[in-house]
N, C-alpha and C positions, 0 to 999 in steps of 0.2 A: 560692481565693477566688471566689465566683461573679462573673460580669462583669454590670453592671447593664444593664437593657433600654435606658437612655437612652443608653449608650455604643454599643451595636449600633446603634441609630437614627442617632448621630452619625455613626458610621462609614458607614453607608448615605447620607448626606446628602453625602459626598464624592463619591462616584459619581453621585449624582442631579444634582450641579453639573457634573462632568466629563464623565461618560458620558452622562447623561440630557439635558443642555443642550448643552453646547459641543460635544463630539465628535458627537453624534447631528445637530446641525444642520450641522456642517462636513462629515460623511459623506454625508447624505441631500439637503440643500439646496444646498451649495456648487457642486457641478458644475453644475447648471441655473442657479444664481444667476449665476455668473461668464460662462457663455456667453449666456444669454437676457436677463439683466437689466442685469448689470455691464457686458458689451460686450467681454469677451476673446473672441479668437479660440479655436477648437478646439486648435489648437496651442499657444497661450500657457496654455491652462488645463491640458493635460496635462502640459507641461513644470512649470508653476507647483506642481501636486500631487506631481510626482515629485522635484522639486529639494528643494523645503521639506522634505518628509518624509523624503527620504533624508539630509538634513542631520542630522535627529534620529537616524539610525541611528549616528552618531557621537557627538552630544551625550547621548543617554539613558544609556548606560555611562558617560560622564565624570560625569553627574549623580547617578548611583547611587553611584560611588565617594566623590563630594563629600558626598553625604547620609550616608553610613556615617561619616563622619569629623566630622561636625558635633556640636558639644557646646555646650548652652546650657541655661538655666533651664527652657526649655520641652520639653527633650529633644532627641532626635537627629532625628527627622522632623517632628514637629508644627510647629516654627517655619517651615519651608516653606509650610506651608499657611496658617498664621496671617498671614505677612506677603506671601504671594503671591496672596491672594484678590483684592484690589482691582485689581492689574494684569491678572489674567486677566479680569475683568469689563470693564476698560476697553478693553484691545486687542480683546476680541472685539465689542464695540460698534463700533469703529472699521473693523473688518473688513467688517461689514455696511452701511457707508455708502459710497454712490457719489459720489464727488467730480465735480465739473464740469470734467473735464480732457479732453485729447484722448487718442487711442489710446496714445502713449508714456507720458503722465502717469498714465493709469490703471494701465499695466502695472507702473510703478514703485512705484505706491500699493499694488497687489495684492500684488507680489512681498515688498515691504518688510514690509508689516503681517502677511502669512501667515507669513513666516519669524520675525517677533517673536512672533506667536501660539503659533507651534510650540516656541519657547524658553520662553515663560512657562508652557504647559501642561506642559513637561517638568519645569520646576522645581517644579511644583505636583504633577503626577500620579505621577511615580517616587517621592519620598517617602511620597505616600498609599498606594501599594501595599506599600511596605516596611514600613508601619506594622503590617501583618498580621503580620509576623514578631516583633514585640517587644510585642505587647499580651497575647499569652497563649501558653503551650507546651502548651495542651491541644488535641489534634488535632480533637475534636468542637467545641470553641469555635471554632477556625480556620475549620472548615466552616460554623458558624453565621454568623461575622462575615462570610465571603465570600458567604453566601446574603443576608445583609442588604445587601450591596454591590450584588449583581446586582439585588436586589428594587427598591432605591433607584434604580439606573440606568433599568431598564426602567419603573418607576412615573413617574419625572420624563418619561422619553422619551415615554411614553403621552401624558401631560398636554401636553407641548410639541407633539407631531405632532398631536395631535387638535385643539388649540385654534388651531393656526397659521392656517389659511384664515379662521377666524371672527375671529380678532385682525386680520388683513389688512383685512377688511371695516369693522371697528370704527375702524382708523386711517385708512382711505380713501386718496385721492390716488393718485399713480403707485406702481408696485410698487417702485421705487428708494425712495421715501419709506417705504413700508410696511416693508420690510427694514431700513431705518435705525432707525425707532422701535422696532421689535421687538428689535434688536441691543442697543439700551440696556436694554429691559425685561429680556430674557433674560439679558445680561450681568450686570445687577444681581442677579438670582436666583442665577446662578453663584458670585458673589462672596460672597453671604451663606451659601450651603449650603457652600462651602469653609472659609469662617471658622469656621462652626459645627462642621464636622467637627474642625478644629484643636483648638478649644476644649473639646469634648465627650469626647473619646478620652484615653486614658492609656497610657504606655509603662511597662509593668511589668518587662520584661526589658532588660538591659543588653548591648548588642552587643559581643562579644568582639573588641575592635579590634587590628590590628597596631601595633607600636610607632611604626613611621614608614610614610610613604607608599611604596608600591611598585607595579610593574606586575605583580607576582607573581598578584594576584587576577584580572586579566584573562587572564593564560596559564592559570591553573588552570580557567577556564570552558571552554576548549577541550579539555580532559581530563576534563571533567565529563559523562559519556554521557548522564545523565539530562536535563542542562541543554540539551544539543545537540537531542536529539529533541523535548523539550518546546517548545522556542523554534521549532523547525520546525512543530510542531503549532499554536502560537499564531499563527506568519506565516499558516498556511494558514485558521485560523479567520477571520482578518481579511481574507484573500482573499475567502472565502465571503461574509462580511458585505459587504465593500466592492464587489464586483460589483453585488449586489442592491440596496445603499443608492444607490449612484452612479448606477443606471440607472433607479431608480424614477420619477423626475420625467420623464424621456424616455418611459418606458412609457405613463403616463397621457396625456401631451400628444401623441405621436405615433402610438402604436398603439390607444389608445381614444379618440383625438381630443377630449381636454380632460376636464375633471372630469366625474364620472359622480354625477348627484342621484338618490338612491332614497329615497322618503317623507321629503323634505326633508331627508336627511342629504348633505352635500357631499363626496364621496369623491375629494378630490384625492391626490397623491402622498403627502403626509404623514399624511392620514388612512388612506390604504391601508396604509403601514406600521404604523399605530398598532395595528391589529388583531394584527400580531406583537409588538409592545411590551408589550401587556397579557399576552398568552399568556407571553412570556418572563417576565414578572413573577411570574406564578403558579407556572410550572414552576421558575423559578429558586429559588422559596422551597420547592419540593418536592424540589429537587436532593439535600439530604443524606439523606432518606428513601430516594429512589430509589437511591442510592448504597449504602445500607446493604442494601436488597432484593438488588440484584445481586452484591454481594459486595466491590467495590472500585472506586475512582475511575476506574481504567484500563477496567474492563468498562463502568461507566456512560458513560463517554466515547465508547467504540466504539458502544454501542446508539444513542447520541444522533447520532452521525454517520450511522449506517444511515438512520435517520429523515430527515435532512436530504437525504441522496442520493436516496432513493427519491420523496420529495415533491417535489424540485426537477426530477427527471426528468419527473414527471407534469404539472408545470405547462407544460412545453413543448409538450404535445399538447392544451392547453386553447384553444378558438377564440378568435381575437384580435378579440373584440367585446364591447362594453359590456353586451350582454345576459347575458354570462357572468361578470359581475364578481363575483358570490356565490360562483362555484366558484374564481375567483382568489384571493379572500379566504380560503376554506377551505383552499386549497393553501398560502397564506401562514401561516395558523394551526398548520397541522400541521409546516410546516417549523420554526416557531418554538418548538414543543414540544422539538425537538432542541436549539435554540440555547440556550433556557432551561435544559434539563438540563445542558449541558456548560459554560456560561459561568461558574458558580461554581467548577466543579472544576479549571479551568486555573489559578485564582489560589491555591486550595488547593493544587494541585500543585507551583506554585512555591515555597510555603512548604516542602513536602517536599524539594524540591530544595535550597533554603536550608539546612535541617536536616542533609541529607546533605553538602553542601560543608564546613558548620562541622565536623561530625564528622571528615570526611576531611582536612581542612586545618588544622584548629586555630584558626582566626580567622573571624570573621564576615564574609560578604559579601552580607548579605541585600539592601542597597539595591541593589548592583549586579546581582544575580540577578533582582530584582524589576524593574529598570529595563530588562532584557531583554524583560519582558512587555509594557511600553509601546512598547519598540522594536520588537518583533514587529506590535503593533498599528498603529503609524505605518507601518512597511515594507509589511505587508500592504495597508494603506489607501492607501498611496502608489502602489504598483504598479498596484492594480486600479483605482483612481480615474484614473490616467494612461491605462491600457489602455482603459477604457472611452470616454475622450475620443478617443484615437487610433483606435480601431477604429471609433466612429461617424464620425470624419473620413473614414476610407477608405471607409465605405459609403455616403457622400454627404451627410454633415451639414457644414454650412459656417457658421460665425458669425464675428462682429465688430462694430467700431464704424464708422460713417461718418464718416470724416474731416472732412468739411464740417458736419455736424449733431451728431455725437457719439452720435447714437441707435444703439441696438443693432439690427442686421440679421442675420436667421437664413434661410438657404436650404438647401432640401432638394433635391440633384440627382438622388437614385434613391431615391425613397419606399419600394418594396418591400424593397430590400437594406438600408435603416435600420430599418425594423420588424422584419425578420428577425433582423437584429444585436442589437437591443434585446431581442427575445423570448429569444434564445440567451444574452445576458449575464445575463440574470435567471435562467435555468433550467440550461441545460446546462454552462455554464462553473462554476457553483457546485457542480453535482453531481459534476464531475470533481475538483474540490478536496475535497469531502467523502469521495471514495474514497481520495484520497492521505492525508488525515488517518488513515483506518483502517489503512493499510500503517504509517504511523509509529508509531501506537500499539502495533502489535505488537512494535515495536523499543524502545519505552519500558520500561526495565529495573525500576522502582519499581511495587509492586504493593498499596500500602496503600489 
């Protein structure tokens, strides 16, 4: 039975909400937001991003196992999207609000809400990813669903990042006020997209459940070689993206000395990364055809990683000047061709790993296996985001709140060192990760 276009679009809306709005803002805007607007110190920001997301390394597999055992009239995975949509939007909005507290109060607010946001995101995104394993058993259809997912994420990411500076101008007031209002708007859109995904999709396949709960599926994961190598690849892809996203705001602010205006176009850090989003959207849609052309998902992934490594190395040698902004944009676009091609492949390959595990073990662990994809996403982003804040602090970047006034204070003690660190974090660090991905792919045993 052919799957309707409306269902593919509905599935794409799920990652438009999670990946294109909430995760994109959390990856790109949050590091700069916490240090320069909210008023956390660099150390607090690094610790926050590390602790909160490492917490998810534990909760994601637990959520996957819980989702696998859910039984309701809405299905196994869809109820988590339907009933988790509103909490996702509300918590996201609160996280972008800056309360009128002192340094300790702000720290408690940020840590509490960030942990809660990660928990809610997990409760929605793990079942969302697992849906791919029960909507169809046709491999080509899985690739198409995965492609719609990536196109949805990158299309909404494009809209979110491109409109961000213009929406800030429309809102007006202080930057704290701007982020608070945009948190409500974007949180509302994320809730609607998640709800639409839950309502428009269908679960056609029934997971083969074990008769009772056991820890055997967790143990089976670590005997599953395809899962081990693919999870390491997933962590690396999020290292690659995490370094670039987390440092983009600092790159525009401290290397190019603020927003760059070209022919009326305001290029701030969100718009700068928008060029990559639209490229990822286009090549995410072309990924299934590219995969057929090269012969396998593994080969397609490898070629994508080569593109990412070469373009990232090239970026390091671009002069650090606003006059070279379009060369930088061109480099971002080329890098994003590679990202766009491999992003749908990762989730389609997780579906292959889930099928392999079911055939080998006799019971379904689809939710548990797909939860490792979101676990890899958060683990990679956690370490990379924390390292960005830590390494900038070592280079000479100091931030915090004035205890007397509550105002955010930023000091640069060694400007050349900070600038070089930012430049390397956007180029050389990701390049090294892309080369590591190539090594891991050689060890991945499934060649579909």
